[in-house]
N, C-alpha and C positions, 0 to 999 in steps of 0.2 A: 504493500500500500504506500509506504513512505517513498519508495523508489518511484512510483507513479507520480506522486505529488512533486517530488524533486525534478523529475523529467519534465513535468508540466510547467513548473516555474522556470526551468532552464530555457524553455522555448521563448519566454518573454524577453530574453536577452536580444533576440533578433527584432529589429524595428517592425519588420513585416508581420512576424508572429504576434508581437505585442498588439499591433493594430488589429489583427484578426481576432485574437482572444479578447481584447478589450471590447470589440464590437459585439461579441457574444454575451459578455457580462453586463454591458451598459444598460440595456432595457430593464433587466432585473434590478439593477442598482437603483435606477430612477423609480421603479415601481415600489420597491421596499422603502426608499427614502420618502416618497410621497405619502405612502400609507402610514408610516410611523410618525411623520411630522404632523399630518392631519389629525391622527389619533391623539398624539401627545398634546397638541395645541388645544383641541377641544376639551380634552380631559383636564388639562392643567388650568385653563382659563375659566371653564364653565362649571366643572364638577368638583375640582379640588377645593377643600374648605379654606377659608381665610385663616391666616396666622393669628394666634391669640395676642401677639404683641405688635406685629407690623401690619396687620390687616391684609388688604389686597395688594399692597405695594410689594410684598414678597414675590408676587407672581412673575416678576422679571427674572427670577431665578431660572425659569424654564428656558430662557435664552442665554442668560449670563453664564451659568455653569457649563452647558454644552459648548458654548463658544470658547470659554477659557480652557476647557479640557482639550478641545481640538487645536487651539493655539499651541499648546504644549505637545500634544501628540503629533501634530503636523511638523513641528520643528524636529522631533525625533526622527520622523520618516525622512525629512529633508536631509538631515545629517547622515542618516544611514545610506541614503541614495548617493550622497556626496562621497562617502567612504568607499562604496562599491565602485563608483566611477574612478576614484583616485587609485585604487588598488588593482582593479580588474579591467579598467578602461571600458566599462559597459556604457554604450551611448544612451540606451533607453533609461538607465538610472539617472544620467545627467539631465535628460529631457524631463523626467518626472520631477526631479528635484527643483528644476526651474519653475514648473507649474505649482508645486506645493508651496514654494516661497510666496508666490503672489496670492494664493488662496489663504494660506496660513496667516499672512499679514492682515488680511481683511477680518479673519476671525479674531485675531488678537485685538484689532481696533474695536470690533463689536464688543468683546469682553470688557475692554477698558471703558467704552462709552456706556454700556448698560450698567457697569459697576458704579460709574459716576452718578447716573440717574438714580440708581438704587441707594447710593450713599447719602443723597440729599435728605430724604425723609428719615433715614436710619441714623446717620451720624450728624446730620445738620449741615453737611458740606458736601460739595461734589468731589473734592479731592483733598487728600492728605498725603504727606510723604511717608506713607506706611510701607513697611518692608515688602509686603505682598504686592501692593500697587506699584511701587518703584521698580521691583524686579520684573513685573509684567510690562512696564513701560520700556525697560531695557530690552525685553524680548522683542517688542515691536521695532525698536531701533536695530536690533540684529537682523530681523526680517528685511527691513528697509535696506540695510547694508548689503545683504546678500543679493537683493534685487538690483541694487545699484551696480554691484560688481558684474552681474550678468549683462548689464547694459553698457558697461564701461569698455568692454573688449569686443572687437569685431570678430575675432576668432572664437568660435563656440567652445573649443577645447580649453583654451586659456581662461575664458570666462568661467567655465565649469570648474576648473581646478582652483581658481582663486575663491570662488563662491563656496566651494566645498570646504576649503581650509577655514574660512570664517565661520561656516556653519558648525564645524566640529569644535572649534574653539568656544563657540557660544553655548555648547551643551552644558558647560559648567554652571550656567545660569539656571538650568532647570531644577536641580536639587534645591537651589536657593528659593525658587518660587514655591516648590512643593512643601518645604519644611520651614518657611519663613515664619509662619504663625506659631510654630513650636519653638524655634530658636530665639525669637524676640517677642517682646510684649507689643502686640499689634492690635489695631482696631478690627482688622479683618477676622471674621469667624473662621473656625477650623473647617475641615472637610465635612460635607454633608453626610456622605456615607463612604465607607471603604469596603473592599472585598473581604478583609479579614475581621471586620467588626460590624456590629449591628448599626443600622442607620440611626441618626439622631432625629429623623423626621418620621412621622406616622406613615403607614403604607399608602394612605390615600393621597399623600403629598409626594413621596419619593418614587412611587411607581410611575406616575406620568413623567416625572423628571428623568427616570431611567429610559422611558420610551423616547423622550426628546433627545437624550444623549445618543441613543442608537440611531435615531433618525438623522441627526446632524452628521454622524460618522458615515452613514450610508450616502448622504448628500455629498459629503466631502469626497468620498471614494469615487462617486459617479462623476463629479466635476473634474477631479484629477485625471481620471481615465479619459474623459472626453477631451480635455485640453491637451493631454499628452498625445492622443491620436492626431489631433490637429497639428501639433508640433512635428510629429513624425512625417505627416504629409508635406509639411513645409520643408523640412530638412532633406527628405528623400524625394523631392519633386522631380528630380532628373532620373530617378530609377524607373525601369520599365513597368514594374508592378504598380507604382503610383500612377503612371500615365494610363494604365489600363483601368484603374479605379476611377480616375477623373473622366476618362472617356465614357465609362458606363453611366456615370452620373450626369453626363451631358455638359461637362465643363471643359476648360482648357488647362493644360499643365504649364 
């Protein structure tokens, strides 16, 4: 079984096979993302009870927490793809890292923005130089730095190498974000729920949140795959197989 999985993953090294496999997965990813996000949104906004302290203002958690989780998870994926590109020179890994950088930056911004909106009624201010908030802001700067490096070089290989190095260096910021509320006395609350511990929220609150997190990740995966497939078509536009695809779609290579 594991050999089949490994062989399947190895096929994605080839841009053409990644394009084909991504095309097979994409409709299902969009379907799962749409179903989960619709369910989680209705469940969280219409049926989850109000918080006994924060009232209805806490409902922004259904966007804030998934976005923050994806901002960190996306950075891990970007750094991993960068490492694969540096060590094994896999082109599809570099293409995916480039797309993850753009999408991850947006999720990081959404996490910061929704956190500020949530902070006003909770803390009485939109922003404080809290350890968690500051380290998340640094994460956004790291994303922007990686995107800037991709744009600074005309040669894709040089851009990918420089961006991968910055992404790997920036990984040190992730444990700071994760454990900042434990290492320092911060305003930001601790994790809502963890895999090894019981959730601090009642089931009628954390279950729709879990559905939203899964929906965000499915949406993230679908977006990354779709954008990477477009990047492959652009990079490989002189290849015969791309010309055949464009011809079938009625376009011009």
